[in-house]
C-alpha positions in Angstrom: 159.2 88.8 55.5 155.6 89.1 56.5 156.7 90.7 59.8 158.6 93.4 57.8 155.5 94.0 55.7 153.4 94.3 58.8 155.9 96.7 60.4 155.9 98.8 57.3 152.1 99.0 57.3 152.0 100.0 61.0 154.8 102.5 60.4 152.8 104.1 57.6 149.7 104.2 59.8 151.7 105.9 62.6 153.1 108.5 60.1 149.5 109.2 58.9 148.4 109.8 62.5 151.4 112.1 63.1 150.6 114.1 59.9 146.9 114.3 60.8 147.9 115.5 64.3 149.9 118.4 62.7 146.9 119.2 60.5 144.5 119.2 63.5 146.9 121.5 65.4 147.7 123.9 62.7 144.2 124.2 61.1 142.7 124.8 64.5 143.1 128.5 63.8 140.2 128.2 61.4 137.9 127.0 64.1 138.2 130.2 66.2 137.5 132.9 63.7 134.5 135.1 63.8 132.2 135.7 60.9 133.4 139.2 60.3 137.2 139.4 61.0 138.2 142.7 62.7 141.3 144.3 61.5 144.2 144.1 63.9 142.7 141.3 66.0 144.9 138.2 65.8 143.5 134.8 65.5 144.1 132.8 68.7 144.8 129.0 68.5 142.2 126.7 69.7 143.6 124.9 72.8 141.4 121.8 72.0 142.9 121.5 68.5 146.4 121.8 70.0 145.7 119.1 72.5 144.1 116.9 69.8 147.1 117.3 67.6 149.5 116.5 70.3 147.5 113.4 71.3 147.4 112.2 67.7 151.2 112.6 67.3 151.8 110.9 70.6 149.6 108.0 69.6 151.6 107.7 66.4 154.9 107.7 68.3 153.6 105.1 70.7 152.3 102.9 67.8 155.6 102.9 65.9 157.7 102.3 69.1 155.5 99.4 70.1 155.4 97.8 66.6 159.2 98.3 66.2 160.0 96.5 69.4 157.5 93.7 68.8 159.0 93.2 65.3 162.5 93.0 66.8 161.4 90.4 69.3 159.7 88.4 66.7 162.7 88.6 64.3 165.1 87.5 67.1 163.0 84.5 67.8 162.8 83.7 64.1 166.5 84.1 63.8 167.2 81.6 66.6 165.4 78.8 64.6 166.2 79.8 61.0 169.3 81.3 59.4 169.0 84.8 57.9 169.8 85.3 54.2 173.1 86.9 53.4 173.1 90.7 54.0 169.8 90.6 55.6 169.0 91.2 59.2 166.1 92.7 61.2 168.1 95.9 62.1 167.2 97.9 59.0 163.5 97.8 59.5 163.8 98.3 63.2 166.1 101.3 62.6 163.7 102.9 60.2 160.9 102.5 62.8 163.0 104.1 65.4 163.8 107.0 63.0 160.1 107.5 62.5 159.6 107.5 66.3 162.4 110.1 66.6 160.7 112.2 63.9 157.4 112.0 65.9 159.2 113.1 69.2 160.6 116.1 67.4 157.1 116.9 66.1 155.8 116.7 69.7 158.5 119.2 70.8 157.6 121.5 68.0 153.9 121.3 68.7 154.4 121.9 72.4 157.1 124.6 72.3 156.2 126.6 69.2 152.5 127.2 69.8 151.2 130.6 68.8 
């Protein structure tokens, strides 16, 4: 059960990185405005904030994929020696980690395709 708790902590950390990456990307518009905004001149996104956001989301995806597969390997080894309780298997926690990874991949696509 400690392995599941560790996986949930790493998944939470990966989600935090992904959300922070979105914030860095989307609030990068605030970094490129002039002191006196001219009417009709659109704000341009800062390419460094977009790159930083994409890197943070990619790190979150890598983190949750790595931890999910490590958890699954540990759970399989534990299951060879011990018996699992009824209606309990490592697949639920692993599936949730992979769902978070899929969410992060979708976020990467959104950040890269739908840039302003």
